[in-house]
N, C-alpha and C positions, 0 to 999 in steps of 0.2 A: 232408490238412493243413487246419488251421483257417483258414477264409477270412479272418476278421478279422486274424489274425496275419500271414497272407500279404500282405494289403494294407498293413499297417503296415510290414512289412519292405521292401516295394518303395519306399516313401517314404524309409525309413531309409537304404537303399543309396545314394541319390542325394546326400544332404547330411548324414547323421548325426542328423537330427531324429527326433522321435517316440520317443526312447529311453524316456521316462517311460511313455508309452502302451503300448509294447511290453512293458516290464517288468510293468505292471499287467495286461496280457492274459495273460502267462505265469503270473502268480500265480493268475489265474482258471482256468487250465488245469492246476493241480497234480494233479488227479485223472485227467487225460487220459493214455492209454497212450503218447502221443507227446511228452509234455512235455520229456523229456530231449533229443529231436531238436530241438525249438524252441529250447531253451537253447543247444545246441551250434551251431545256425545263427547265433544272435545273436553268439556268441563268434567263430565263424569269419569271418563277414562283417565284424565289427568289426576283427579282426586283419588281414584282407586290405586294408581301406581305412584302416587305422591310426586307427580311432576308439577311442582308448585308454579313454575313459570307458565306452563300451559293452562293451568286452572285459572290463574289471574288474567291471562290474555283472553280466555274464553269469556269471562265476565265483562272485560272491557269491550270486546267485539259485540257482545249482546247489547250493551248500553249504546254503542255506536249505531247498531242496526235500528234500534227504536228512535234514536235521535235523528238519524239521516233519512230514514224512510217514512217515519210518522211524525217527526217533530216533537217526540215525547222525551222528557228528561227522566231517566231511571237512575236516580242517585244510589239506590240500594245495590245495584250491580257494581258501581264504582267503589262504594265503601267496601264491599267484599273483596274486590280486586286489590285495593290498597292494603287491606289487612293481610292478604296472602303475600303481596310483594314485600311487606315489612318483615316477613319471616325468612326472606332470602338475603344472604349477606351480599352487600354491594349491589343491590338490585338495580340501582340507577345506571350501572355499567352494562346491563343486559341490552342486547340489540332490540329485543321485543318490548322493552320498557317504553321505547319511543311510540308504541301504539297508544299508550296512555296519554302521552303528550299530544298525539294526534286527536284523541278524544277531546281534550281540553281546548284544543285549537278549534275544533268543529263547534263545540259548545260556545266558545267566544264569538264565533261568526253568527250563531243563532241569536246570541244575546246582544249583538251589535256593539261588542266591546273591542274597539279598534286597538287599544293599547295592548290588550292580552293577545290578540291575533298576531300583532307585531312581535311581542315577546316570545310566544311559543314557536312562531315560525323561525325566528333567528336562533333560538335555543335548539330547536330540532335540527336545523341545518348544521349548526356547530357540532352537535353530538354525532350526527350521521357521518361526519368526516372521519371519525375514529373507528368505524366498522371496517374490518379487513375484507370480508366477502364482497366482491364487486357488485354482484346483483343486488344484495341486500342494501349495501351502501347507497347505490344509485336509486333504488326504489324508494327508500326513506327520504333521501335528499330531495328527489323530485316531488315527492308528496308535500314536503314543506315549502318547496319553491312555488308549487301551484297555489298553496294557500297564501303565501307571501304576496302573490299577484293581486290578492284582494286589497292589500294595502295600496298598491299602485293604482288599482281601480278607483279607490276612494279619492286618490289624488288626481284622477283623470289623466294619468300618464299612460295612455293607451298604446303608444308606440313602444314604450319600454316593456309593457306586458307582452306584446306580440313578439318582440325580440327575445325576451326571456323564455317564453313558452316554446318558441321555435328551437331554441337551444335544448330545451327539455325533451321535445318530441323527437330529436335525433336519436335518443335512447329509448324509443317507445317500446322496444322489445322487452325492456325491464319493467314497464308499467303494467299493472293489472288493469283490467277493463274499467274498473271504477275510476282510477286516476287518469286513464287515457280519456275517458269521457269528460272528466272534470277539466282537463287541459283544453280539450276542444271547445267545451262550453264557455270557459272564461275567455279564451282567445276569440270566440265568436262575439261575445259581448264587447270585447275591446274594439273589434272591427266595427261593431254597431255604434260604439261611442264616437268613432271617426267618420261615421256615415258611409262606410265602405260596405254596403249591404250585400253585394254578391260574394265578397270574401267571407263575410259573416255567415251567410247561408251555407256556404261550402263546409265550414267548420261545424255548424249546428246540425246539418243533414248527416254528416259522418257520425256525430254523436248519437243522433236518433237511430241510425243504422246499427250501431253497436248495441243500443238499448233494445232494439228489436230482436237481436240475436241472444243477448244475455242481459236481462234487465237488472243492472246493478244498482240503479236508483230510478227515480220517477222521471217521466217525460217532462213534468211540469215546467221547470225553469227554462229548459231549452225550447219547449213548445211556445212558451210565453214570448221569448225573444223572436221566434220565427213569426208569430202572429204580428208582433209590433213592426217587424221589417216589411211584411206584406201590406200592412196598413199604410206604412210610409210610402210604399210603392203603388198605393191605390189598387192593389190586387185583392179585392174583397173575397173572391172565390177561394183562393188559397188561404187567406186569413181565416175564413170560416172553417175550412178543413182542419186546420190545426187548433182552432179555438174549440171545435167539437171534440178533438182528441183530449184537450184539457178537461172539458166537461165530463167525458166518459171516465177518465181516470179519477176525478173527484168523486163521481158516483160510486166507483168500485172501492176506492181506498180512503175516502174522506179528504177533506181539504187541509192543506198546509200552506202557510204563508198567505193567508186570506187577503192581506193588504195588497200583495202583488196581484192577486186575482182581481181585486176591485179596481186596481189601476188599469190593467189591460182590458177589463170589461168596460170601463168608462170610455176608453179610446175606441174599442171595437164597436160599441153601440152608437157612439158619436159618428163614426165613419159610416155606419149603416143608416144614419138619419133618424134613429130612434132616440130622440133627445130625452124623453121621459125615463127610459131605461138607463141611459148614460148618466143622468142626474142622480138616479137612485144609487148606482155604484159609486159615483163621485162622493155622495154623502157617506156611504159606507167607508170609503177611503179616509175621508176627513175625520170621521168619528172613531176610527180604529186606533187603539192604543198599542198595537203590535209594533215591535221594534224591527227594523230592517237594516241589514248591513248596506252601506252606501245607498240610502233611501233616495238621495237626490236624483239618482238615475231614473227611478220610477216616478218620482214627483214631477220630473220634467214631462212625463207622458200626460199628466192630468192638469197641470197648472194653466196651460193656455186654453184648454177646454173649459176650465172653470171660469176663465175670463169671458168666454163666449156664451155659456149657457146658464150660469148661476148668478145669484145676486152678488153684488160687490163684496158683501161681508164674507162670503165663502172664499172668494179669490184672495181677500186680505189674509184670511186664516192660513192659506197655503203659502202666501208670500212670507208671512211671519215664520212659518215652519221652515221654509227654505233658508231664511236668514239664520235661524237657530241651527240648522244642519251644517251651515258653513263653519260652525265651531268645531266640527268633527276633525278638521285638519289640524287643530291645536293638539288634539289627543295623539294623532299620528306623529306630528313633529316632535312632541315632547319625548316620545319613545326614541325617535331618531337621535335627539340630543344625547340621550343616555348612552346609546350604542356608540356614537362618535366619541363621546367623552371617555368611554371605557376602552375604545380601540386605539385612539391615537397615542396613548401612553405606552402601548405595547409595540409600536412600530419603531423602526430605527429613526435616528435623529433627523434624517433628511425629510421625513414626512411629518414630524411632530408639529412644526409650525403650520403646515397646511391644514392638518386636522384641527388644530387649535383655532385657526381662523374660521373654518367651517362651523365649529361648535359655537363660536361667538356669534356668527351670523344666525345660526338656528335660534339662539337665545333672543336675539333682536326680533326675529320673525315672530316668535311666540308672543313677545310683549306687544308687538304690532297688532297681531290678531286679537289679543285681549282688549286692547284699547279700541280697536275698530268695532268689535262686537258690542261695546257698551253704547254705541251711538246709533240713533235712527234719523239723524239729520244729515242731509247731503252736504250742507255747507261745512259741518264739522268733519265729515268723512273726507272731504277734499283736503282739508288742512292736515288731518292725520296721515293721509297717504303721502302728501308732498314731503312732510317731515321724515317719516319713517323710511321711505325709499332712500333718502340721502344717508341716513344712519346705517341702514342694513348693507347697502351696496357700495358705501364709501365713494359716492359720486358728488359732483359739484352742486347740482340742483336737480329737482324733479318737479314736474307740474302735470297734473291731470286736469283736462279741460272737458267740462260737461257740454255736450252739444245741445243747444236749446232751439235752434232754428236753422234754416238753410244757409243763413249768412255765416254761421259758424263753420259749415262745411266749406264755403267759399274762402274762408280764412286760409285754408291750406295753400291755395294757389297764390295768395298774396304774400305769404311769409317765407317762401322758399328763397334761398340765396345760392351761394356757389360752393359750399363744402359738402363733403360726403356725409351721408346719413346711413347708419347701419340699422336696418329695421328688424324687429323680432318676428314679423310675419313674412320673412324671406323675400322682401321686395326692397331693392336698393335704389335710392334716389341720389342723384348728383346735386343735391340742393340741401340747404339747412334752413332753420327757422329764425330768421333775423329778428322778427318782431317779438318772438317769445323770449329771447335772450339778448341782453345788452352787450355782453362781451363776446369773445371769440373762442368757442369751444373746439377741442380737438375732435371729439366724436359725439354725435347725438344719436341716441337710441330711441326709436319712434315706434310706438305700438298703437294700433287702431283697435278699439273695442266695438264689436258689432253685435247686434241682437240676433235673434233666431230668424229674422227676416232679412238678415245681412245689411241692415241699416246701421250706420255709425251713430252711437249714442255717447261716446267719449273717446278721447285720445290722450295717450300718456307720452310725455317727452322726458327722457333722462339725459342729462348732459354730464360728460366726464372729460377730464384733461388727458385721459389715456384710454386705450382700448381695454375694455373690461372682460375678464374671463369669468363668466357667470356659471360655467359648468362645474359640477361637483359629483364625482362618482356615478357616472352614467346619466344622471338627470339634472336638469337646470333648475337651480333654486329660483331664479327669476321667472322661469316659466310657471312654476308652481304658484309663486306669489301673484303673478299676473292673472292667472286663471281664477284664483280665489278673489282677487280684487275686482276683476271684471264682473264676475257673477254677483258679488256683494253690491257693487255700485248699481248694476242693472236692477237688482231686486229692490234696493232702497228707492231708486227712481220710480219703479212700478208701484211700490208700496205708497210713496207719497202721492203719486198721481191718482191711484185708486181710492185712497182715503179722501183725497180732495174731491173726487167725483161722487163718492158716497155720502160724505158729510158736509160738503160745502156747496153753496149755490154757484151754478156755472157762470152766471153773469157777474155777480158782485164779489165772489170769493170769500163771503162770510158764511157762517153756519147756516145750513138749511134746516128745515123742521126736523129731519132725521138726525142730523148731527147734533142739534141742540138737545133733543130728547136723550140721545146717548150720553151727552155730558151730564145731564141731570141724573140719569140712572147710575152713572159711575161715581157720583159724588159720595164722599165718605160721610160728611156732615155739612149741611148747607145752613149757614147762619140766616137768621131772619133778615129779609131784604125787601126791596120794593120791586114789584113786577109791573111792567108797562107794556101795553100793546098799542102801537101807533100806526096810523094809516095816512098816506099822502092825500091831501085834499084835491079833489077834481083832477085826478091824474089822467082820466080819459081825455080831458080837454087839451092836455099837453100833447098827447099822442095825435089827436085830431088836428091840432093847430100846427105843430112843428114836425110831426112824423114819429113813428115808433122808434126810430134810431135815436131821436132826441129824448124820447121817454126812457130808453135804456141808459142814456148818458146821465139823466137825472137820478135814476136808481143807483147807478154806479157812484156818482158824486156823493149822494146822500149816504150810501154805505161807507164810503171813505170817511165822511164826517163822523158817523157813528163810531167807527174804529178809533179815531183820534180822541173822541170824548169819553168813550166807555170801555174800550178794549175788546179784543176778539172774543174772549171767553164769555162776554156778557151780552152779546147781540146775536140776532138771527133774522134772516129773511124768512118769514113764515109762509109767504105765498103772495104772488102779485105785488101789490104795493104795501103789504102789511109787514111790520117788523116787531120783534120782541126786544125789550131792553130790561136787563137786571141791574139794579143799583144797590150795592151793599151798604146801605145806610138806613136810618129810620125814615118813615114816610114823609115827614116834613122836609128834611134835607134833600131827600131824593126828588121830591116834587119841585123844589127850588132849582135843582141842577137840571132836570129835564126841561123845565120852563125856560131856563136860561139858554139851553140848547135850541129850543123852539124859536126863540127870538133871533138867535144867530142864523138859523136856517132861513127864516123869512127875510133876512137882510143880505143873504149871500146868493146871488143869482148863478145859474149854470151858464157858462159860455158855450154857445152852439151856433155854428155857421153865421157868425156876426150878430147873433141875437143874445140878449140877456133874458134867460128864462127864470122868472121868480116863481117860487112855489112855497106851500106851507104844509103842515101836517097837524092832525088832531090826535089826542092820546087819552087812554084810560089807565089809571094807576091804582094798585091795591097793595096791601102788605102780603108778602109771601112768607109764611111762617115755617120754621124748621119742622120737618117731618110732615108738612101738609102736602096733600095731593096737588100736583101742578094744575090739573084740570079745574079743580075747585077755585084756585086763585085766578086762573085764566078767565073763568066764567065771570068773575066779579070785575076784572079789568076790562073785559070785552063789553060788559054792560055800561061801564063808564064811557068807553069809546063811542058806543052807540048814541049815548046822550050828547056827547060833545059834537058828533057829526051832525046831529039834528038841531043843534043850537046855532052857534055862530061859526063853527069850524075854527081852525087855527087856535085851538085852546086845549088844555089838559085838565081833565076832571079826575079827582081821586076819590076812592072809596074810604070813608072814615070808619067803617065797621071793623 
């Protein structure tokens, strides 16, 4: 048995003192093979001597052990603890009651419940201030500060995390090894978020060193971060060393947070060049229903790999997941609104207006996020952003510009004038944007949005008549909103581009075969209509006579005419010079419309290099009945097309059956 624990228990048996130190020692022994024996001894001794507080805390610590070390939720222990606490008068005033709050905080992290993490962290910090004993007060307060850092992590406020944890680590002598490791681990992740890999490794190696001496929790999360950093540094040898550490721990203790393991394994095998293995783990990640706190951190590890090695469908799934995860910030901000609302009324009058202003800003931000998350169209999103920035930050105007080509980048050089610009990326320009604004602003705030390759994909310009103070209580609201908007806009652009590549023909920008079939599969009910397959006549002669570029021009012009006549949802380039057309009408009316279109095409030449290129098409048409298999209808239409091509061409034949 651990000597320190034994000595503490001897004192505890006499008068019930030392409970905080016993609990602290048990936390330090979480990796010990006998830890459950120590916890049970605390519970049994407390029960025998009727030390209700100690018995309740024993059950809470037991539940925390299973949750923290094995990812198992043991509600039976919490039920027993709460039953015992209820027998203690004013139990919520007990110092050790905060251990139960800590359990619920840990459970909220495991369940990815951001709102509850915020709530329990703030509640715990507030309650800890009332504890007289300095060591106990600081220990509890720092425990809740550490967990509060998870909120800042979800907001990607990495600098603030580092600042906060550096303040915490000043009092590291009051931290048990469990909380010390947690502080270093989270700080390491924050440095990793800033791409400061050497600083991150310093924190994570110290955490591993503590775990080597006293394994208070598993290597897993710290080792995962170390593997990721070495992969980013292209150091496969060290990445393999720590990846093997993860594998060994999983073999000994079983797997927790399998989704994180799938993410790092996807990246590890991709870097090793084992694409088949990487794709296997990527599929595990996509198919996992496990919830992760700030999952976007891990999603970023796999989403670019998915773009490289998987089908577009898998990449789209991850993009959609990324867009959905952007909504997590709503949950966080909603809790911040409540805190601000509760706190500003308790401050003196000098601060009331300030906090009321912040609270109103928070409400506007929340409404903005809700509106943004309903849209998947970049055009709509641009309008939403421009309007909401003006309302939230009380500025004169806001404009976000999506970069579409190199000429948009060159626009920067053309629109600078002579006034100061305060930029949010810490670069000051002695110029302003004359072409973006018609009047004379006092201050222009300019922010460049760059992708992971450091390429500009959008820029945001905010204009105000006065210098704006965006800062509020240590972190900038504007920085938070900008980071969110930047990521959302990037993902929407990627989403639209990838869907276009997957479902649309590269040349004509209408549905390809894949996209058309997906539309048919997703239909709820398809009314009876006419299905036609059409083929351009003698298309090879156009290529041979005028060039393949001319042939592409004909295909493009023909597709544009199809769009005008029949609409995007009803047409597809099926391959080569073959197209599909759906007309939602009876067979006779549909035949007349398509035949009218045929005459229009035969009389509408394509202009190319001074030449008028005339062309025609032939078609086969049949009735496509509700619930009928597409292939059956297509076979009939294709048979009609074959007959038309072998007759006179430039005609449409319909199947009367």
